[in-house]
N, C-alpha and C positions, 0 to 999 in steps of 0.2 A: 431282725424283722421290722422293728420300728423304723430304723434308718431307711430301709428299702421302701416302706410304705410312704414315708415322708418324701422320699425322692420321687416316687410316682406322682404324688399330689403336686409337688413343686414343678415337675416336668409338664404336667397338664395345665398348670397355672403359673407360667413363667414370671408374671408381674407380681405374684404373691410375695410379700416381704413384711411379715408381722413386726410391729414395733416391740412387742414382748409376747410372752406366752405363759400359760399356766400349766403346771404339771404336778404329778405326785412327786414326792421326794425320792425319785427313782433315778439312779445313775444312768441307766440305759436310755430312758426318755430324755433326760437332760443332755446326754452325750449326742443323741441323734439330732436334737434341735440345734445344739452348738455346731454340729457338723454342717448342717444345711443352712443355718442362719447365724453365722458367727457375729459376735458383738451384740446380740439381742439379749434383753433382760429376761431372766427366769423368775416367775412368781410361783412359789410352792403353795399348794393348798394348805390352809391352816389346819384343817382337821387331820392332815397326815403328818404334820410337824409337831403337834402338841402331844404331850404325854397325858392321857386321860385316865390313868390308873389311880 
């Protein structure tokens, strides 16, 4: 679903090519971004990558 939604946004904005992107540490989100924007940098949100216990 994420991959399809990004595809729709990218098709509506063909010039869109982010230099990098922020995401949760989620494999589906990262995979969708890598599919549509190969070679771009992923920045994971710190609050999702830290152990707060």
